[in-house]
C-alpha positions, 0 to 999 in steps of 0.5 A, spaced: 036 709 743 034 716 743 027 720 746 023 721 738 026 727 733 032 728 739 039 727 739 039 727 745 042 720 748 037 716 754 041 716 760 041 708 759 044 709 752 049 712 755 051 706 759 050 702 754 055 705 750 059 707 757 060 699 757 061 697 751 067 702 750 072 697 755 071 692 749 072 696 744 079 700 745 081 692 746 080 690 738 084 694 733 079 695 728 077 702 726 070 704 728 064 707 723 058 710 727 052 711 724 046 714 727 038 712 724 031 715 725 024 713 724 020 716 718 016 721 724 018 729 724 024 731 728 023 735 733 027 741 732 023 746 727 028 747 720 031 739 720 032 734 717 031 726 719 038 727 715 041 732 719 037 729 725 041 722 724 047 725 723 046 728 729 044 722 733 052 719 730 055 724 732 053 723 741 054 717 740 061 719 738 062 724 743 059 718 748 065 713 746 070 719 747 069 721 753 069 714 755 076 714 752 076 711 745 081 715 742 078 719 735 083 716 730 078 710 730 
């Protein structure tokens, strides 16, 4: 979904999130987004895997928001 050590999603990942946003918008459920990493060091100096996983979750959230999913979900 993301290049190793990076929080910018691959283009195909963005398209996948955009594709599911239509279905997500039709559901009444609240959303919970979490990011994950492997055990490798993150790509940015001084960044921890905790921060990288949060950055990845926020990147997914931004794609959902840009695709019309309301922020209060």
